[in-house]
C-alpha positions as CSV (number, residue, x, y, z in Angstrom):
1,X,-7.1,10.9,11.5
2,X,-6.7,14.6,11.7
3,X,-3.6,16.7,11.0
4,X,-3.1,17.3,14.7
5,X,-3.5,13.6,15.5
6,X,-0.8,12.7,12.9
7,X,1.6,15.2,14.3
8,X,1.0,14.0,17.9
9,X,1.6,10.5,16.8
10,X,4.9,11.3,15.1
11,X,6.1,13.3,18.1
12,X,5.0,10.8,20.7
13,X,6.5,7.8,18.9
14,X,9.8,9.6,18.3
15,X,10.0,10.7,21.9
16,X,9.1,7.3,23.2
17,X,12.0,5.7,21.3
18,X,14.5,7.9,23.3
19,X,12.7,7.5,26.6
20,X,12.5,3.7,26.2
21,X,16.1,3.3,25.0
22,X,17.8,5.6,27.3
23,X,15.8,5.4,30.5
24,X,13.6,2.3,30.6
25,X,15.5,-0.3,28.7
26,X,18.6,-0.2,31.0
27,X,16.3,-1.3,33.9
28,X,16.0,-4.7,32.2
29,X,13.2,-7.2,32.6
30,X,10.0,-6.4,30.8
31,X,11.6,-3.1,29.7
32,X,14.2,-5.1,27.7
33,X,11.8,-5.1,24.7
34,X,12.9,-3.5,21.5
35,X,11.9,0.2,21.7
36,X,10.0,0.2,18.4
37,X,7.1,-1.8,19.9
38,X,6.3,0.6,22.8
39,X,6.9,3.6,20.4
40,X,4.4,2.2,17.9
41,X,1.7,1.6,20.6
42,X,2.2,5.0,22.1
43,X,2.0,6.6,18.7
44,X,-1.2,4.8,17.8
45,X,-2.8,5.8,21.1
46,X,-1.9,9.5,20.6
47,X,-3.2,9.5,17.0
48,X,-6.5,8.1,18.1
49,X,-7.0,10.3,21.2
50,X,-5.9,13.5,19.6
51,X,-7.9,12.9,16.4
52,X,-11.0,12.3,18.5
53,X,-10.4,15.5,20.5
54,X,-9.9,17.7,17.5
55,X,-12.4,18.8,14.8
56,X,-12.9,16.8,11.6
57,X,-11.2,18.0,8.4
58,X,-13.3,20.4,6.3
59,X,-15.8,19.0,3.8
60,X,-13.5,20.2,1.0
61,X,-10.6,18.1,2.3
62,X,-12.9,15.1,2.9
63,X,-14.3,15.3,-0.7
64,X,-10.7,15.5,-2.1
65,X,-9.8,12.4,-0.1
66,X,-12.8,10.5,-1.4
67,X,-12.0,11.5,-5.0
68,X,-8.4,10.3,-4.6
69,X,-9.6,7.0,-3.0
70,X,-11.9,6.4,-6.0
71,X,-9.0,7.0,-8.4
72,X,-6.7,4.5,-6.7
């Protein structure tokens, strides 16, 4: 996950909650699902797609991540 991917996931998930609750859920039927599920799925998709489209974190950040992972 890149920084941009994480930000895109947070924004898309938050926006989807409002879209689902205010626009789609009143239609009923399959749209009657609790808004957290479609928001989570949308967020995951945005995280994956945006992270794949952006550059990897620098080697310094990756080394710091590996160090923290070993200490946990």
